[in-house]
ZAMARGU-4260 file (C-alpha; in steps of 0.2 Angstrom, whole numbers, plus 5000, padded with zeros to 4 digits):
<rodrens>
0) 4849/4902/4927 | 4855/4918/4920 | 4862/4916/4902 | 4877/4927/4906 | 4884/4913/4918
5) 4890/4905/4902 | 4904/4918/4902 | 4912/4909/4917 | 4922/4893/4917 | 4916/4878/4928
10) 4926/4884/4944 | 4921/4902/4942 | 4903/4897/4940 | 4903/4886/4955 | 4909/4900/4966
15) 4897/4913/4958 | 4882/4902/4961 | 4887/4895/4978 | 4871/4891/4988 | 4876/4897/5005
20) 4888/4896/5020 | 4906/4900/5021 | 4916/4900/5004 | 4934/4901/5001 | 4939/4904/4983
25) 4958/4901/4981 | 4961/4912/4965 | 4978/4910/4957 | 4986/4924/4948 | 4977/4929/4933
30) 4963/4917/4935 | 4949/4930/4935 | 4945/4934/4953 | 4939/4951/4950 | 4927/4944/4937
35) 4921/4931/4949 | 4917/4943/4963 | 4908/4955/4951 | 4898/4941/4944 | 4894/4935/4962
40) 4887/4952/4966 | 4876/4952/4950 | 4870/4934/4953 | 4865/4938/4971 | 4855/4953/4965
45) 4847/4943/4951 | 4841/4930/4964 | 4832/4944/4973 | 4845/4949/4987 | 4843/4967/4992
50) 4858/4976/4986 | 4859/4986/5002 | 4861/4970/5011 | 4877/4965/5002 | 4894/4971/5009
55) 4909/4970/4997 | 4926/4973/5006 | 4941/4977/4995 | 4958/4985/4998 | 4955/5000/4987
60) 4939/5010/4984 | 4942/5009/4965 | 4942/4990/4965 | 4925/4991/4974 | 4918/5003/4962
65) 4924/4993/4947 | 4916/4977/4953 | 4900/4986/4957 | 4899/4995/4940 | 4903/4978/4931
70) 4889/4970/4941 | 4878/4983/4935 | 4882/4980/4917 | 4879/4961/4919 | 4862/4962/4927
75) 4857/4977/4916 | 4848/4986/4929 | 4858/5002/4930 | 4869/5009/4944 | 4854/5014/4954
80) 4852/4996/4959 | 4870/4991/4962 | 4874/5008/4969 | 4866/5003/4985 | 4879/4989/4988
85) 4890/4993/5003 | 4906/4993/4994 | 4923/5000/5000 | 4939/4997/5010 | 4939/4990/5028
90) 4943/5007/5034 | 4930/5016/5024 | 4916/5004/5029 | 4922/5005/5047 | 4921/5024/5046
95) 4903/5023/5039 | 4898/5011/5053 | 4906/5022/5067 | 4896/5037/5061 | 4881/5027/5065
100) 4886/5018/5081 | 4898/5032/5088 | 4889/5033/5104 | 4891/5014/5107 | 4910/5016/5108
105) 4911/5032/5117 | 4916/5044/5103 | 4908/5059/5096 | 4900/5058/5079 | 4910/5073/5073
110) 4926/5063/5075 | 4940/5066/5062 | 4953/5054/5055 | 4972/5056/5057 | 4982/5050/5042
115) 4999/5043/5045 | 5008/5059/5045 | 4996/5067/5057 | 4998/5052/5068 | 5017/5053/5068
120) 5016/5071/5072 | 5005/5068/5088 | 5017/5054/5093 | 5031/5067/5091 | 5022/5080/5101
125) 5019/5068/5116 | 5037/5061/5114 | 5043/5079/5117 | 5031/5082/5132 | 5039/5066/5140
130) 5056/5073/5137 | 5061/5057/5127 | 5071/5067/5115 | 5083/5073/5128 | 5088/5055/5133
135) 5107/5051/5134 | 5104/5037/5121 | 5094/5041/5105 | 5075/5037/5107 | 5066/5029/5092
140) 5060/5042/5080 | 5042/5046/5078 | 5040/5035/5062 | 5047/5020/5071 | 5036/5023/5086
145) 5021/5023/5076 | 5026/5007/5066 | 5029/4998/5083 | 5012/5004/5089 | 5003/4999/5073
150) 5012/4982/5073 | 5005/4978/5090 | 4988/4983/5086 | 4986/4974/5070 | 4995/4958/5075
155) 4986/4958/5092 | 5003/4954/5100 | 5011/4961/5116 | 5023/4975/5115 | 5037/4965/5122
160) 5035/4951/5109 | 5034/4964/5095 | 5050/4973/5100 | 5060/4957/5102 | 5055/4950/5085
165) 5053/4965/5074 | 5061/4980/5082 | 5076/4973/5093 | 5085/4989/5093 | 5071/4997/5102
170) 5070/4983/5115 | 5078/4994/5129 | 5064/5007/5128 | 5049/4995/5131 | 5043/5004/5147
175) 5044/5022/5139 | 5036/5016/5123 | 5022/5008/5133 | 5019/5025/5142 | 5020/5034/5126
180) 5007/5023/5118 | 4995/5025/5133 | 4996/5044/5132 | 4994/5043/5113 | 4978/5034/5115
185) 4972/5046/5129 | 4976/5061/5118 | 4966/5054/5103 | 4951/5051/5114 | 4952/5068/5122
190) 4953/5077/5105 | 4940/5065/5097 | 4952/5059/5083 | 4955/5042/5076 | 4970/5035/5067
195) 4968/5021/5054 | 4971/5008/5067 | 4957/5015/5078 | 4944/5013/5064 | 4947/4994/5064
200) 4948/4993/5083 | 4932/5002/5086 | 4923/4992/5073 | 4930/4976/5082 | 4924/4983/5099
205) 4907/4986/5092 | 4905/4967/5089 | 4910/4962/5107 | 4892/4961/5113 | 4882/4947/5105
210) 4867/4957/5103 | 4876/4972/5094 | 4885/4960/5083 | 4869/4952/5078 | 4862/4969/5074
215) 4877/4975/5064 | 4880/4959/5056 | 4862/4956/5052 | 4862/4972/5041 | 4871/4961/5028
220) 4864/4945/5020 | 4880/4942/5011 | 4898/4948/5014 | 4911/4947/5000 | 4930/4950/5003
225) 4943/4953/4990 | 4962/4950/4993 | 4959/4940/5009 | 4977/4935/5010 | 4981/4953/5014
230) 4970/4954/5029 | 4977/4955/5047 | 4971/4948/5063 | 4960/4962/5068 | 4951/4961/5051
235) 4948/4942/5052 | 4941/4945/5070 | 4929/4958/5063 | 4923/4946/5049 | 4920/4932/5062
240) 4910/4945/5073 | 4900/4950/5058 | 4894/4932/5055 | 4888/4927/5072 | 4870/4924/5066
245) 4873/4922/5047 | 4886/4911/5039 | 4885/4918/5021 | 4903/4925/5018 | 4914/4923/5003
250) 4932/4927/5003 | 4943/4927/4988 | 4962/4927/4988 | 4979/4918/4984 | 4990/4912/4998
255) 5004/4912/4986 | 5003/4931/4985 | 5003/4935/5003 | 5017/4948/5004 | 5012/4962/5016
260) 5018/4955/5033 | 5026/4971/5036 | 5009/4979/5037 | 5002/4966/5049 | 4994/4955/5036
265) 4995/4936/5039 | 4993/4922/5027 | 4986/4912/5042 | 4969/4920/5039 | 4968/4911/5022
270) 4976/4895/5028 | 4965/4894/5043 | 4948/4899/5035 | 4941/4882/5035 | 4944/4881/5054
275) 4938/4898/5058 | 4922/4896/5048 | 4916/4878/5050 | 4908/4869/5035 | 4917/4881/5023
280) 4918/4876/5005 | 4935/4878/4996 | 4935/4881/4977 | 4951/4883/4967 | 4953/4894/4952
285) 4968/4887/4942 | 4965/4892/4924 | 4976/4907/4920 | 4970/4920/4907 | 4986/4931/4908
290) 5002/4921/4905 | 5009/4909/4892 | 5012/4891/4898 | 5031/4892/4900 | 5030/4906/4912
295) 5017/4897/4922 | 5027/4881/4923 | 5042/4891/4930 | 5030/4900/4943 | 5022/4884/4948
300) 5039/4875/4951 | 5045/4890/4961 | 5030/4891/4973 | 5030/4872/4975 | 5044/4874/4987
305) 5033/4883/4999 | 5032/4874/5016 | 5013/4877/5018 | 5000/4882/5005 | 4984/4877/4995
310) 4991/4866/4982 | 4986/4872/4964 | 4994/4872/4947 | 4991/4886/4936 | 4988/4882/4918
315) 4984/4892/4902 | 4977/4889/4884 | 4990/4902/4878 | 5005/4892/4872 | 5023/4898/4868
320) 5039/4890/4862 | 5049/4904/4871 | 5055/4899/4889 | 5058/4912/4902 | 5076/4918/4902
325) 5088/4918/4917 | 5102/4929/4913 | 5119/4929/4922 | 5128/4946/4921 | 5145/4951/4925
330) 5140/4966/4936 | 5125/4978/4938 | 5132/4989/4924 | 5131/4974/4912 | 5114/4970/4919
335) 5108/4988/4915 | 5114/4987/4897 | 5106/4970/4894 | 5089/4975/4901 | 5089/4991/4891
340) 5094/4983/4875 | 5080/4970/4877 | 5067/4984/4881 | 5072/4993/4865 | 5072/4977/4855
345) 5054/4973/4860 | 5049/4991/4857 | 5055/4989/4839 | 5045/4973/4838 | 5029/4983/4842
350) 5027/4982/4861 | 5025/4999/4869 | 5037/5004/4883 | 5022/5005/4895 | 5018/4987/4892
355) 5035/4983/4898 | 5040/4983/4917 | 5056/4981/4927 | 5053/4974/4944 | 5065/4974/4959
360) 5064/4969/4978 | 5069/4986/4985 | 5068/5004/4977 | 5086/5008/4978 | 5090/4993/4966
365) 5085/5003/4951 | 5097/5018/4955 | 5110/5014/4941 | 5097/5008/4929 | 5088/5025/4931
370) 5105/5034/4927 | 5107/5024/4911 | 5089/5027/4906 | 5091/5045/4907 | 5107/5045/4898
375) 5099/5035/4883 | 5084/5047/4884 | 5071/5033/4888 | 5056/5040/4897 | 5051/5030/4913
380) 5039/5031/4927 | 5044/5023/4944 | 5030/5017/4955 | 5031/5021/4974 | 5033/5039/4980
385) 5023/5053/4989 | 5005/5049/4992 | 4993/5064/4988 | 4990/5067/5006 | 5008/5067/5011
390) 5011/5083/5001 | 5012/5097/5013 | 5001/5110/5004 | 4987/5097/5002 | 4988/5093/5021
395) 4987/5112/5025 | 4971/5115/5015 | 4962/5099/5023 | 4967/5105/5040 | 4954/5119/5038
400) 4940/5107/5034 | 4946/5095/5049 | 4944/5110/5061 | 4927/5114/5054 | 4922/5096/5056
405) 4930/5093/5073 | 4936/5109/5083 | 4945/5098/5095 | 4957/5092/5082 | 4973/5101/5089
410) 4984/5095/5076 | 4974/5103/5062 | 4973/5119/5072 | 4992/5119/5075 | 4994/5116/5056
415) 4983/5131/5052 | 4990/5143/5065 | 5008/5139/5060 | 5004/5147/5043 | 5001/5164/5051
420) 5015/5177/5055 | 5018/5180/5073 | 5010/5164/5079 | 5022/5151/5088 | 5019/5135/5097
425) 5014/5144/5114 | 5002/5156/5106 | 4994/5142/5095 | 4991/5132/5111 | 4983/5147/5119
430) 4972/5150/5104 | 4966/5131/5104 | 4962/5133/5123 | 4953/5149/5119 | 4942/5141/5106
435) 4938/5127/5118 | 4932/5139/5131 | 4921/5147/5118 | 4912/5131/5116 | 4922/5125/5101
440) 4917/5138/5089 | 4931/5142/5077 | 4925/5159/5074 | 4931/5163/5092 | 4948/5166/5085
445) 4942/5184/5082 | 4941/5188/5101 | 4958/5181/5105 | 4970/5195/5110 | 4985/5189/5100
450) 5002/5197/5098 | 5002/5213/5087 | 5012/5203/5073 | 4998/5190/5072 | 4982/5201/5073
455) 4980/5204/5054 | 4982/5185/5051 | 4970/5180/5065 | 4957/5193/5059 | 4958/5186/5041
460) 4957/5168/5048 | 4942/5173/5058 | 4933/5180/5042 | 4936/5163/5034 | 4927/5155/5048
465) 4913/5168/5048 | 4910/5164/5029 | 4912/5145/5030 | 4904/5140/5047 | 4886/5146/5042
470) 4887/5134/5027 | 4886/5119/5039 | 4892/5102/5033 | 4885/5104/5015 | 4893/5111/4999
475) 4912/5106/5002 | 4917/5113/4986 | 4912/5131/4991 | 4921/5129/5007 | 4937/5123/4999
480) 4935/5138/4987 | 4933/5151/5001 | 4948/5143/5011 | 4959/5144/4995 | 4956/5163/4994
485) 4964/5164/5011 | 4977/5151/5009 | 4984/5155/4991 | 4994/5170/4996 | 5001/5161/5011
490) 5004/5146/5000 | 5013/5156/4986 | 5026/5163/4998 | 5028/5147/5009 | 5032/5134/4995
495) 5045/5133/4981 | 5038/5130/4964 | 5020/5135/4969 | 5014/5134/4951 | 5016/5115/4950
500) 5009/5112/4967 | 4993/5123/4964 | 4987/5110/4952 | 4984/5099/4967 | 4973/5112/4976
505) 4963/5114/4960 | 4961/5095/4959 | 4956/5095/4978 | 4942/5108/4974 | 4936/5097/4959
510) 4936/5082/4969 | 4925/5091/4983 | 4913/5096/4969 | 4907/5077/4969 | 4902/5077/4987
515) 4886/5083/4996 | 4894/5083/5013 | 4911/5089/5020 | 4911/5074/5031 | 4910/5061/5017
520) 4923/5071/5007 | 4935/5071/5021 | 4932/5052/5024 | 4935/5047/5006 | 4950/5058/5002
525) 4959/5053/5018 | 4955/5034/5018 | 4958/5031/5000 | 4968/5046/4993 | 4975/5048/4975
530) 4993/5041/4975 | 5003/5055/4966 | 5006/5073/4967 | 5009/5085/4952 | 5025/5091/4960
535) 5033/5074/4956 | 5027/5074/4938 | 5040/5079/4924 | 5035/5087/4907 | 5024/5076/4897
540) 5033/5065/4884 | 5029/5069/4866 | 5025/5051/4862 | 5016/5048/4879 | 5024/5032/4882
545) 5036/5027/4896 | 5044/5012/4903 | 5037/5005/4920 | 5049/5003/4935 | 5042/4996/4951
550) 5045/4987/4967 | 5037/4970/4967 | 5025/4975/4981 | 5019/4990/4970 | 5017/4978/4955
555) 5005/4966/4964 | 4989/4966/4954 | 4997/4972/4938 | 5002/4964/4922 | 5013/4968/4907
560) 5018/4960/4891 | 5036/4959/4896 | 5043/4958/4913 | 5061/4960/4919 | 5065/4954/4937
565) 5082/4962/4941 | 5094/4958/4955 | 5088/4940/4958 | 5103/4937/4969 | 5103/4930/4987
570) 5103/4945/4999 | 5093/4955/4987 | 5079/4942/4984 | 5077/4936/4997 | 5082/4952/5005
575) 5095/4949/5018 | 5084/4959/5030 | 5070/4946/5028 | 5079/4930/5032 | 5078/4929/5051
580) 5064/4916/5051 | 5056/4903/5040 | 5040/4914/5040 | 5050/4928/5032 | 5059/4917/5020
585) 5042/4910/5014 | 5035/4928/5011 | 5051/4932/5001 | 5047/4916/4990 | 5029/4923/4988
590) 5037/4939/4982 | 5047/4931/4969 | 5031/4921/4963 | 5021/4938/4962 | 5035/4945/4951
595) 5035/4930/4939 | 5016/4930/4937 | 5015/4948/4931 | 5022/4943/4914 | 5010/4939/4900
600) 5022/4934/4885 | 5040/4937/4890 | 5050/4935/4906 | 5068/4939/4910 | 5076/4936/4927
605) 5094/4944/4929 | 5107/4943/4942 | 5124/4951/4942 | 5139/4940/4947 | 5149/4954/4955
610) 5143/4968/4966 | 5155/4983/4969 | 5157/4990/4987 | 5150/5007/4991 | 5166/5017/4986
615) 5170/5007/4971 | 5175/5023/4962 | 5190/5023/4973 | 5195/5005/4971 | 5190/4988/4964
620) 5183/4981/4980 | 5168/4969/4976 | 5159/4953/4982 | 5152/4939/4972 | 5133/4935/4973
625) 5124/4919/4973 | 5108/4916/4963 | 5092/4918/4972 | 5089/4902/4982 | 5071/4900/4976
630) 5078/4895/4958 | 5081/4877/4963 | 5087/4864/4950 | 5068/4860/4946 | 5065/4878/4942
635) 5081/4880/4932 | 5076/4866/4921 | 5061/4876/4916 | 5071/4891/4910 | 5083/4896/4897
640) 5100/4900/4905 | 5110/4914/4897 | 5127/4917/4904 | 5135/4934/4899 | 5148/4930/4913
645) 5153/4913/4920 | 5155/4910/4938 | 5170/4898/4935 | 5179/4912/4926 | 5177/4926/4939
650) 5192/4937/4938 | 5204/4924/4930 | 5210/4933/4914 | 5219/4917/4908 | 5238/4913/4908
655) 5251/4927/4905 | 5266/4918/4911 | 5282/4922/4901 | 5296/4909/4904 | 5309/4921/4897
660) 5304/4935/4909 | 5308/4925/4926 | 5298/4937/4937 | 5300/4925/4952 | 5319/4926/4950
665) 5318/4945/4950 | 5308/4944/4967 | 5322/4933/4974 | 5336/4944/4968 | 5329/4959/4978
670) 5335/4951/4994 | 5352/4945/4988
</rodrens>
């Protein structure tokens, strides 16, 4: 056996050296699941498995790359060997397979992918064509429509059921929504475009026929899946379809961290894995390498209240005499002061700001805290905002590449043509038809008899296509550079603060330089894009240190020396919008568990007693909160309770009765 296996504990080693057949690794928070997966890849290669026959599915491309690079270091054979591993997200692998098997599902190999914004735009276009925007009652907006569509696809449930359970305010529009979705699917097929959900649906469809499932699944001797608790029904069906002739599949996850139900994920995939893959072995990783023992004790007691789970108790060799603190505050203002004072105290003790994080259930819960941080001149970064591809200027530039890749992509055409003076929606539609009639050659825009105001712009656009089309699909960097020479003047007069935004375009060109084909560049940048844009960035801080603010969802997978969970009051955690069913409440419990297990050394949980109503500045209207229901008596016994305000006191200022000033007699005398 390889000597490097000695780096693993007994449970990790059992998972890494598993002989064959289905394997479920229930990996608690901080127990080294990434290490286990990387060592499993290295072990398989060391045992003679062809790296090209290993499929590693993760939820970010970066995670797959890190595991593969780590495996390369372990086996000491260089990335040339491990680089042949099929590693990536479900959507990226689906994209790669569909390029190979496009004919089998009736799509053109030159298909392009719609991101969420593009998909919403197409929904909106069809919505207007159907006249739904003119209804007497307000029809659901494009984002809601796409959310309903995606929920149906990813859950495998009928539209009627999804509307009744998750979107009851849209229930009256069932027939219109069904027709809208039918036209949406037809339009995508006509234009040879796929949205994110289609990538998984077509992959699943590829596996419908046993002989094709055997062929595609047979490509891989071993399938490894990370974060299995975050998979949806479609992804689980894909995995079963990929293992019809072979049974070597290893999935790693933690049912206690399944918190993405709103994306269609279901914890049932983990709980039912032994039923779906007969003969499955279950291995639990319980030794935590992140947190001190008192924090784990509290987290274990909190998740023990779950109605259904894989029973496990996290333990650690890291001891501490400091218990997690549960802090009762008078109101949000006192909570803000307490948290900031603790942040500064730990900072003075040598813990950098970036090693401290303030977590909350919903983004708006940090509003007053952010104001106070700015007032005290404390730098912070808040996680959750525009994705790179949601920035309009980035979408503009990528639209050119999408048209080159798929001339039938009408949304990309409309985005490009909308940049030109003198081109409105009607003219844009005619130009798209003109290009189609010319065989789909983008250079055909030169021969379109456009209105006088548009002729210069169309001629310049035609010159771009004249220069770029002959390049073919190779050298995407040169194509981006040529498109930018056309786009930069338009960009400068279209957007405010172009100097900040232009850095994104430079970054896009630099990213393109790492690709040999336009197709692969588009696939990677759309399926796993960067998560920030330069227009959101402030000036750099002199000490290059900042406090982390994050929703619990965004914090999953991270860790900090100090964690502050704020607004741990019922109605906020669990959210009052997520208590309609036992299933929703259980997911809220898991959210609380995720928050607690992000902390390494110090954990603070705060909840304000009093919440002022919206227009508190005009009065003193307020309500009293209750502690988060997940902090039961057993959980409370494991923490140190700190009361900055006491529930029994509330608004009682004490007795001010003056017997010599008989106020009651005065009140009676008013009516004598």
